C-alpha positions in Angstrom: 24.0 0.3 72.1 24.4 -3.3 70.4 22.8 -6.2 72.6 24.6 -8.8 73.5 22.7 -12.3 74.2 22.6 -13.8 77.8 25.4 -11.4 78.9 24.1 -9.2 82.2 21.7 -12.3 83.3 23.9 -15.4 82.3 23.8 -16.8 85.6 19.6 -16.3 86.2 17.0 -18.7 86.0 16.7 -20.0 82.4 12.7 -19.6 81.6 13.4 -21.2 78.3 15.4 -23.9 79.4 12.2 -24.8 81.5 9.9 -24.1 79.3 8.3 -27.7 79.5 8.2 -27.8 82.9 5.7 -24.9 82.9 3.6 -26.2 80.1 3.1 -29.6 82.2 1.9 -27.5 85.4 -0.5 -25.2 82.9 -1.7 -28.3 81.1 -2.5 -30.2 84.5 -4.3 -27.5 86.1 -6.8 -27.3 82.8 -7.1 -30.6 82.3 -8.7 -30.9 85.8 -10.6 -28.0 85.5 -11.7 -29.2 82.1 -13.1 -32.4 83.6 -14.6 -30.8 86.3 -16.4 -28.4 84.1 -17.5 -31.5 81.6 -18.7 -33.7 84.6 -19.7 -31.1 87.3 -20.0 -27.5 85.2 -19.7 -24.5 87.1 -21.4 -23.5 90.3 -23.7 -20.9 89.1 -25.5 -18.0 91.5 -28.4 -16.5 91.3 -27.4 -14.3 88.4 -27.0 -17.2 86.2 -29.6 -19.7 87.6 -32.9 -18.7 88.8 -33.5 -17.9 92.1 -33.6 -15.7 95.1 -30.9 -14.3 97.2 -31.3 -12.4 100.0 -29.1 -10.2 102.6 -30.1 -9.3 106.2 -28.3 -7.1 108.9 -29.0 -6.8 112.2 -27.3 -4.8 115.3 -26.2 -7.6 117.0 -24.4 -11.1 115.9 -26.5 -13.1 114.1 -25.9 -17.1 115.2 -25.9 -19.5 112.2 -28.2 -22.6 113.7 -30.8 -19.6 114.9 -30.9 -18.4 111.1 -31.2 -22.0 109.6 -33.9 -22.6 112.2 -36.0 -19.4 111.1 -35.5 -19.7 107.8 -36.7 -23.3 107.7 -39.7 -22.3 110.0 -41.4 -20.2 107.0 -41.2 -23.5 104.3 -37.7 -22.2 102.8 -34.9 -24.3 102.2 -31.4 -21.9 101.9 -29.2 -23.6 98.8 -26.0 -21.5 100.2 -25.7 -19.6 103.4 -22.7 -17.5 105.1 -22.2 -14.9 107.6 -20.0 -11.9 107.5 -19.5 -8.2 108.6 -17.5 -7.2 111.6 -19.5 -9.2 114.4 -21.3 -11.7 112.0 -24.3 -9.7 111.7 -24.8 -9.7 108.3 -26.3 -13.1 106.7 -26.4 -13.9 103.3 -28.6 -16.5 101.8 -29.6 -18.4 98.5 -32.3 -20.1 97.5 -32.7 -22.1 94.3 -36.5 -21.5 94.2 -38.3 -18.0 93.8 -39.7 -16.8 97.0 -42.9 -14.7 96.5 -43.3 -11.4 98.1 -44.9 -12.9 101.4 -42.5 -15.6 101.9 -39.8 -12.7 101.5 -42.1 -10.6 104.5 -42.6 -13.5 107.0 -38.6 -14.2 106.9 -37.9 -10.3 107.7 -40.7 -10.6 110.6 -39.0 -13.7 112.0 -35.9 -11.9 111.9 -37.1 -9.0 113.8 -38.8 -10.9 116.3 -35.0 -12.4 117.3 -33.1 -9.3 116.6 -34.9 -6.4 116.8 -36.4 -3.7 114.4 -32.9 -2.8 113.4 -33.5 -5.6 111.1 -32.6 -4.6 107.3 -32.7 -6.9 104.3 -32.1 -6.6 100.7 -33.6 -9.1 98.3 -32.4 -10.0 94.7 -35.0 -12.4 92.1 -33.9 -13.6 88.9 -36.3 -15.4 86.6 -35.0 -17.9 84.4 -35.2 -16.0 81.2 -33.1 -13.0 83.5 -30.6 -15.7 84.0 -30.3 -17.3 80.3 -29.8 -13.4 79.0 -27.2 -12.4 81.6 -25.0 -15.5 81.1 -25.2 -14.8 76.9 -24.6 -11.0 77.8 -21.7 -12.1 80.1 -20.1 -14.5 77.9 -20.5 -12.0 74.9 -18.6 -9.5 76.6 -15.5 -11.8 77.7 -15.7 -12.7 74.1 -15.6 -9.3 72.2 -13.1 -8.3 74.7 -10.8 -11.3 74.2 -11.3 -10.3 70.3 -10.4 -7.1 70.7 -7.1 -7.4 72.8 -6.4 -10.4 69.9 -6.8 -7.2 67.1 -4.8 -4.7 69.3 -1.5 -7.0 69.4 -1.7 -8.4 65.8 -1.8 -4.7 65.1 1.1 -3.2 67.1 3.4 -6.4 67.0 4.2 -9.2 64.7 2.1 -12.2 64.5 4.6 -14.2 66.6 3.7 -12.1 69.7 0.0 -12.2 68.7 -0.1 -15.8 69.5 1.8 -16.3 72.1 -0.2 -13.5 74.1 -3.4 -14.7 73.1 -3.0 -18.7 73.7 -1.5 -17.0 77.6 -4.7 -14.6 78.2 -6.8 -17.4 77.2 -4.4 -19.3 79.6 -5.2 -16.9 82.5 -9.1 -17.0 81.9 -8.7 -20.6 82.0 -7.1 -21.0 85.2 -9.8 -18.6 86.8 -12.4 -20.5 85.7 -10.5 -24.1 86.2 -9.9 -23.2 90.0 -14.2 -21.9 90.4 -14.9 -25.3 88.7 -12.3 -27.4 91.4 -13.5 -26.3 94.4 -17.1 -25.2 93.6 -17.1 -21.3 94.2 -20.2 -19.5 93.1 -19.9 -18.1 89.8 -21.8 -14.8 89.5 -21.4 -11.4 87.8 -18.9 -10.0 89.7 -16.9 -13.3 88.6 -17.2 -12.3 85.0 -16.1 -8.9 85.8 -13.1 -10.6 87.6 -12.4 -12.2 84.4 -12.8 -9.3 82.3 -10.0 -7.4 84.3 -8.1 -10.4 84.3 -7.4 -10.7 80.5 -7.0 -6.7 80.7 -4.2 -7.0 83.3 -2.6 -10.2 81.4 -2.1 -8.5 78.4 -0.5 -5.7 79.6 2.1 -7.4 81.7 2.9 -9.5 78.5 3.3 -6.4 76.3 5.8 -5.1 78.7 8.0 -8.4 78.2 7.3 -8.1 74.4 7.8 -4.6 74.1 11.4 -5.3 75.6 11.9 -8.5 73.4 11.0 -6.2 70.2 13.6 -3.2 71.1 16.1 -6.0 71.8 15.7 -7.5 68.3 16.8 -4.0 66.6 20.4 -5.1 67.7 20.3 -9.0 68.0 21.6 -10.9 65.2 19.8 -14.5 65.8 22.0 -16.8 64.5 21.2 -19.9 66.5 18.8 -21.5 69.2 21.0 -20.3 71.8 20.8 -16.4 70.7 17.2 -16.4 70.6 17.0 -18.1 74.1 19.6 -15.8 75.3 17.5 -12.5 73.6 14.1 -13.6 75.7 15.9 -14.6 78.9 17.6 -11.4 78.7 14.4 -9.4 78.0 12.3 -11.2 80.9 14.8 -10.6 83.6 15.2 -6.9 82.6 11.7 -6.3 83.1 11.3 -8.7 85.8 11.7 -5.6 88.4 8.7 -3.9 87.0 6.8 -6.8 86.8 7.2 -8.1 90.1 6.0 -4.4 91.7 3.3 -4.3 89.9 2.0 -7.6 90.8 2.7 -7.3 94.3 0.9 -3.4 94.7 -2.3 -4.9 92.6 -2.6 -8.4 94.7 -2.1 -6.1 98.0 -5.2 -4.3 96.7 -6.7 -7.7 95.8 -6.2 -9.7 99.3 -7.2 -6.6 101.1 -10.5 -6.9 99.7 -10.6 -10.3 99.9 -10.2 -9.9 104.0 -11.7 -7.0 104.8 -14.4 -6.6 102.2 -18.0 -7.6 102.6 -19.1 -11.2 101.5 -20.7 -10.0 98.0 -17.0 -9.2 96.7 -15.1 -11.8 98.6 -15.3 -13.9 95.4 -14.3 -11.1 93.1 -11.2 -10.7 95.1 -10.3 -14.2 94.5 -10.7 -14.3 91.3 -8.7 -11.5 90.6 -6.3 -13.2 93.3 -6.2 -15.7 91.1 -6.0 -14.3 87.8 -3.4 -11.5 89.0 -1.2 -14.4 90.0 -1.7 -16.6 86.7 -1.2 -13.1 84.4 2.3 -12.8 86.2 3.0 -16.5 85.8 2.3 -16.6 82.2 3.9 -13.8 81.1 7.3 -15.0 81.7 6.3 -19.0 81.9 3.8 -19.2 79.2 4.0 -16.3 76.5 7.6 -15.6 76.2 8.5 -19.5 75.7 5.5 -19.9 73.2 7.4 -16.9 71.1 10.7 -18.7 71.4 9.0 -21.9 69.9 8.1 -20.1 66.7 10.9 -17.6 66.5 13.1 -20.3 67.0 11.5 -22.1 63.8 11.9 -19.3 61.9 15.8 -18.9 62.6 15.9 -22.7 61.9 14.4 -21.8 58.2 16.7 -19.4 57.6 19.7 -21.4 58.2 18.0 -23.9 56.0 17.6 -21.3 53.0 21.0 -20.3 53.7 22.5 -23.7 53.5 
């Protein structure tokens, strides 16, 4: 069945016509993130910065002021202290210094004396060498995943689709990084896992749209800029219902993790929510319009050659 440009969806929102607004919004977020990275950097957690993290659980509610007092009485100064659990019975503490075994033991004894013998604790210590190694491995994993996705898209689609997809998935990863840099959220290994899954989910969304664009190209006769814009808009709207259903389903799961999950995975869930939202946005507002820019030049070149 021949494809008719700008037919069934001609009265819908025009993504191509409004593409400059999308570019500006993304540039503002990325510019703010870049400024924060340049002047303050990321707020690295214990995974990427030497120190000790401690999770203390009790059978009763833990008072924040009392917990701070107990920690300071043992000569420690927590960098971050958060309460979680069903009734604030779980305390997560991060120290910028590496605590000795004797100090860790004294802290537990102090909490046992106040909250009873049911107190338990988990301790994670990262040395400077381990922090550097984990940071390098995390960056390598993100780079390798991005490269593999770029190669896959280049092989499966034409180069215009590949370039648009690559720029869009890098945009999604940097948006997540920008939010964490701007709001000073802690960056740890779960955050890196969220970046990797964001890249994977993002490219899936873009392939769905570009697959429809490629299918519609088989029946289209692109003679003008309007033809290219109509084909892209129709392709986006033809896949819109599927994309909305998919992102809402995954977002529900991510929001549940954020609201109901333990403190250890809350930042992972938050990074996922930001990444999923950015991925859905960039698929229709960044990747598609970028492909239009490249394809439009090709159509214009053909017209000049024919003339």
